[in-house]
VOMAR-116527 format. One record per residue: x, y, z of N, C-alpha, C, CB in turn; residue in one letter. Coordinates in steps of 0.001 Angstrom, whole numbers, padded with zeros to 6 digits, always signed. Glycine has a CB too. Layout:
% VOMAR-116527
XYZXYZXYZXYZA...
% end
This chain:
% VOMAR-116527
+212871+142947+000914+214373+144550+000398+214321+144837+001689+213962+146418-000893M+213898+144281+003010+214618+144665+003542+216146+143480+004324+213659+145377+004260E+215738+142449+003657+216564+141167+003943+218031+141453+002842+215465+139508+003468R+217705+142028+001736+219148+142379+001015+219630+143670+001388+219088+142397-000583K+218662+144107+002602+219524+145804+003000+220225+145315+003998+218533+147371+003625L+220398+143791+005051+220410+143759+006371+221613+142732+005380+218958+143364+007641F+221857+142241+004664+222979+141332+003375+224126+142884+003425+221857+140872+000994E+223490+143902+002963+224203+145017+002511+225193+144785+003260+223648+146348+002588N+224563+145445+004144+225511+146003+005584+226507+144745+006182+224262+146497+007097L+225900+143730+006194+227063+143150+006349+227887+142940+005329+226915+142170+006852L+227640+142733+004461+228597+142867+003553+229738+143802+003909+228002+143240+002414Q+228937+145048+003876+229791+146532+004075+230912+146629+005552+228404+147926+004312R+229523+145248+006395+231120+145496+007710+232158+145083+007380+231197+144759+009170S+232206+143745+006990+233185+142467+006426+234052+143064+005345+232272+141087+005705H+233999+144054+004778+234577+144417+004040+235346+146367+004417+233570+144025+002922A+234562+146724+005918+235024+147747+005890+236990+147617+006311+233974+148542+006854E+237294+148504+006056+239163+148356+006395+239289+148420+007660+240279+149590+005823P+238876+149198+008727+238538+149531+010376+238493+148394+010603+237234+150333+010957F+237313+148105+010323+236466+146987+010719+237523+145289+010599+234944+147086+009482G+238077+145402+009563+239296+144547+009199+240622+144486+010786+240075+145502+007516R+240746+145926+010031+242133+146062+011133+241966+145851+012263+242787+147275+011304L+240640+145733+013251+240757+145566+014525+239522+143858+014401+240209+147304+015552L+239264+143530+013299+239158+141643+013205+237942+141714+013115+239652+140471+014542E+236779+142443+013065+235082+142734+013607+234347+141123+013005+234108+144598+012521F+233392+140921+013770+232876+140113+012750+231634+139989+013038+233463+138895+012562D+230930+140838+011843+229426+140982+011673+228620+140014+012346+229047+140918+010297A+227941+139322+012620+227396+138546+012941+225325+138596+012991+228238+138450+014050I+225040+139342+013118+223390+139458+012912+222792+141254+012719+222575+138666+014586E+222468+141703+011521+221880+142655+011596+220280+142433+011387+222516+143457+010787V+219247+143109+011982+217867+143641+011653+217536+144548+011800+217043+143270+012012K+216406+145167+011554+215588+146647+011759+215890+147028+013220+213746+146550+011527Q+216299+147625+013004+216992+148206+015101+217996+147381+016196+215463+148198+016374G+218361+147009+015465+219428+146050+015710+220580+145444+015620+219274+145612+015630F+221569+144630+016270+222929+144560+015214+223920+143819+016709+223683+146715+014352A+224239+142931+016074+225285+142358+016678+226504+142231+016469+225105+141545+016805V+228114+143089+016953+229241+142261+015753+230260+142316+017079+229931+143344+013826V+231165+140995+016892+231892+140434+017531+233804+140847+017274+231340+139071+017231R+234214+140718+018232+235644+140570+018263+237250+140257+018952+235641+141201+018031M+237679+139588+019346+238456+138594+019643+239755+139884+020536+238936+137512+017993R+239520+139727+021852+240932+140170+022534+242485+139854+021730+240977+139314+024017I+243090+140311+021262+244513+139884+021041+245567+140996+021952+244837+139931+019239R+247148+140640+021496+247685+141477+022572+247943+143249+021189+249637+140400+023502P+247833+142472+020199+247732+144394+019374+247127+145454+019981+246812+144586+017963E+245707+144917+020903+244824+145823+021055+244913+145936+022823+243352+145359+020290L+246071+145785+022561+246641+146622+024322+247115+147508+024613+247476+146228+025101E+246597+147968+026090+246992+149504+026040+248492+149909+026741+245765+150364+026881N+248308+150827+026961+250115+150932+027676+250579+149647+028887+250281+152768+028807I+249471+149870+029702+249551+148701+030874+249234+147666+030955+249116+148817+031760F+248725+147375+029649+249095+145876+029255+247250+145387+029150+250323+144844+030807G+246807+146045+029408+244965+146121+029155+243976+146197+027849+244501+147380+029756A+243494+145687+027854+242536+145874+026709+242383+147187+026385+241233+145349+026950T+242606+148010+024913+242377+149780+025020+240824+149953+025214+242898+150763+023396H+240794+151153+025840+239307+150887+025985+238547+151701+024310+238684+151812+027796G+239501+152059+023966+239152+152115+022165+239078+151495+021949+239652+152449+021130G+239541+150497+021755+239196+149386+020371+237318+148022+021579+241897+147735+019874A+237452+148854+022399+236088+148211+022765+234604+149325+022509+236258+147764+024552V+235062+150436+022459+234282+151821+022355+233984+151721+020431+235558+153518+023050F+235308+151111+019361+234788+150991+018084+234356+149346+018102+235952+151486+016880S+233944+148683+019177+233409+147266+018779+231719+147702+018865+233989+145807+020039L+231460+148950+019866+230079+149331+019980+229718+149866+019612+229607+149579+020594I+230380+150977+018738+230080+152326+017050+229944+151169+016139+231836+153743+016275D+230635+149740+016037+230072+148819+014406+229163+148717+015151+230740+147243+013532E+228828+148425+015992+227197+147168+016241+226340+148757+015510+226429+146415+018916A+226552+149275+016606+225838+150583+016318+225541+151339+015048+226433+151396+016929F+226831+151544+014419+226267+151583+013017+225368+150589+012100+227266+151710+012368Q+225565+149614+012430+224930+149079+011374+223517+148828+012119+225720+147764+010718L+222976+148974+013224+221516+148645+013851+221236+150150+013304+221283+148214+015838A+221973+151506+013217+221157+152708+012865+220459+153017+011327+222084+153812+013154S+221625+152216+010561+221135+152052+009136+220481+151424+008823+221701+151843+008379N+219912+150253+009610+219251+149139+009059+217665+149520+009061+219613+147791+009920S+217885+150552+008871+215916+151148+008237+216306+151648+006804+214901+153006+009361H+217511+151465+005815+218059+151947+004919+217927+153916+004729+217467+151027+003847G+217998+154099+006121+218331+155546+005805+219823+155781+006351+217209+156622+006544I+220306+156703+005591+221874+157150+006615+221789+157380+007272+222776+157931+006608L+222470+157427+008416+222280+157961+009526+223845+158341+010205+221360+156971+010318S+224025+158658+011140+225693+158868+011501+225429+158975+012877+226638+160323+010826V+226377+159112+013598+226737+159129+015451+226669+160491+015327+228450+158449+016284A+225983+160757+016369+225657+162381+017254+225912+162517+018514+224212+162861+017342L+226250+161256+019314+226545+161536+020560+226949+160017+020559+225392+162222+021594N+227675+159428+022223+228086+158400+022216+228674+158113+023455+228745+158271+021260V+227763+158184+024562+228207+157500+026061+228165+156356+026345+227595+157841+027073S+230161+156271+026791+230339+154940+027516+230506+154765+029108+231510+154374+026955I+230530+154107+029196+230327+153280+030737+230890+151959+030640+228673+153030+031237T+232134+152087+031102+233029+150592+030957+232977+150338+032380+234826+150618+030283Y+233091+148828+032309+232937+148333+033466+233100+147431+034280+232388+148357+033555T+234066+146466+033006+235125+145330+033670+236100+145364+032635+234527+143651+033940A+237273+144988+032906+237787+144636+031893+238162+143724+031046+238239+144896+031971A+237989+143063+029753+238209+142391+029499+239047+141188+029073+237892+142730+029410P+239041+139969+029622+240501+138678+029383+240966+138957+027895+239920+136593+029464S+242873+138981+027668+243042+138576+027093+242518+137375+025921+243546+138703+027641S+242706+137243+024732+241547+136158+024239+240062+135522+024467+242020+135303+024345G+239422+136770+024945+238442+136656+025010+237610+137048+023858+238275+137068+025948K+236573+136249+023518+235805+136949+022235+234465+138095+022975+234933+135393+021073V+234481+139330+022563+232935+139955+023100+232470+140314+021606+232965+141608+024368L+230809+140873+022002+230094+140558+021735+229713+141783+021924+229739+139578+022063Q+229386+142669+020608+228293+143956+020951+227144+143740+020340+228709+145422+020476A+226367+144364+021308+225221+143873+020803+223882+145940+020950+224728+141986+022200R+223701+146420+019828+222925+147332+019597+221412+147273+019046+223602+147928+018933A+220709+147828+019961+219165+147815+019732+218532+149142+019389+218450+147315+020986E+217494+149353+019327+217235+150498+018969+215923+151083+019881+217069+150422+017486E+216042+152093+020926+215083+152372+022121+213950+153205+021835+215778+153030+023237V+214302+154286+020337+213415+155215+020312+213742+155175+018808+213549+156547+021266H+213128+155714+017396+213400+157074+016722+212122+157435+016239+214487+157072+015529K+213429+158241+015191+212150+159748+014615+212493+160108+013708+211914+161200+015346T+211883+160596+013007+212430+161060+011490+213944+161706+011567+211331+162337+010791R+214412+161956+012748+214730+162551+011994+216306+162755+013689+213381+163785+011157R+216426+161623+014255+217552+160846+015307+216576+159706+015249+217994+161580+017126T+217753+158820+016141+217205+157790+016459+218375+157119+017887+216993+156894+014951A+217568+156431+018995+218513+156790+019912+218846+154967+020416+217791+158079+021234S+219713+154035+020776+219938+152877+020811+221721+152953+021947+219870+152291+019002Y+220547+151616+022637+221250+151337+024032+222396+149821+023324+219682+150776+025643Y+223559+150225+024158+224404+148832+023627+224999+148031+024577+225582+149125+022724C+225374+147296+024321+226607+146458+025465+227554+145690+024998+226055+145431+026457D+228731+145224+025956+229584+144544+025230+229439+143809+026257+230864+145003+024685V+229467+142104+026229+230070+141372+026727+230781+140272+026151+229464+141143+027405R+231784+139366+027112+232687+138621+026906+231277+136874+026294+233907+138652+028653E+231174+136625+025327+230680+135443+024977+230225+134324+026001+231579+134987+024214I+231561+134061+025936+232093+132655+026681+231377+132527+028275+234032+132730+026867E+231262+133695+028740+231013+134537+030464+229998+134674+030812+231387+135909+030777D+229089+135535+029762+227996+137001+029318+229012+138227+030508+225491+136675+030071G+230028+138244+030996+230455+139320+031618+230235+140561+030855+231745+139149+031937K+230359+141298+031788+229670+142400+030817+231379+143448+030998+227644+143355+031685L+231481+144218+029945+232851+145052+029195+231991+146035+029298+233614+144699+027510I+231166+146986+028695+230858+148195+028911+229439+147934+028336+231821+149304+028297A+228878+149255+028923+227410+149707+027869+227636+150885+027509+225826+149773+028533T+226744+151745+026908+226810+153028+025970+225197+153390+025283+228034+152653+024589A+225111+154703+025661+223997+154612+024953+223615+156530+024021+222728+153970+026322Q+223520+155966+022389+223982+156039+021626+223316+156956+020369+224251+154951+021596A+223394+158128+020420+222506+159052+019333+222514+159025+017962+222752+160306+019448L+222200+159003+017057+222244+158540+015328+221535+160155+014898+220909+156680+014730A+222005+160637+013942+221046+161457+013410+221022+161188+011738+221396+162994+013850I+219694+160893+011397+219053+159877+010465+219313+161198+009132+217042+159224+010995R+220452+161534+008054+220404+162200+007436+218680+162553+006147+221683+161803+007121T+217839+161279+005846+216873+161256+005125+217180+160867+003738+216302+162364+005242G+218738+160211+003759+219329+160017+002143+219179+158666+002432+221049+160596+001551R+217903+157867+001468+218845+156317+001434+219878+155776+000998+218438+155512+001014E+219987+154671+001854+221243+153912+001359+221152+153173+000347+221773+153114+002206I+222442+153592-001193+222456+152827-001710+222673+151343-002018+222656+153258-001923D+221590+149823-001876+222062+148410-001684+222066+148478-003299+221007+147125-000724I+222082+148799-004048+222260+148200-005276+224073+146985-005630+222126+149778-006288A
% end
């Protein structure tokens, strides 16, 4: 059942319209954990020619979404606090990891980070809190 849920979440991520727009590549989902990648390209630049913070935030949010829903209970973001540590280089592939820190019946907290996969350069970290709705995710 777990494996079917993880595969379902990966499929949903690959089919998600917003994720396709940003060219996310969901790599891994397991209980309380997820990895998502994205290549930095010119379409993701801000008005100063650097990668837009919203693109980095969105990558973190996708990994957080997958990790927080990996228990089969619909979970949604309640709060995400991000710290940007460096600007990613154009053309680099970023990898976001979200890992569960603590889970109760109603909430779950996650530590997330984004790094350039080529050299491990830290781009951003985040703390994220999800509310667990109690509704089971339909994986039929």
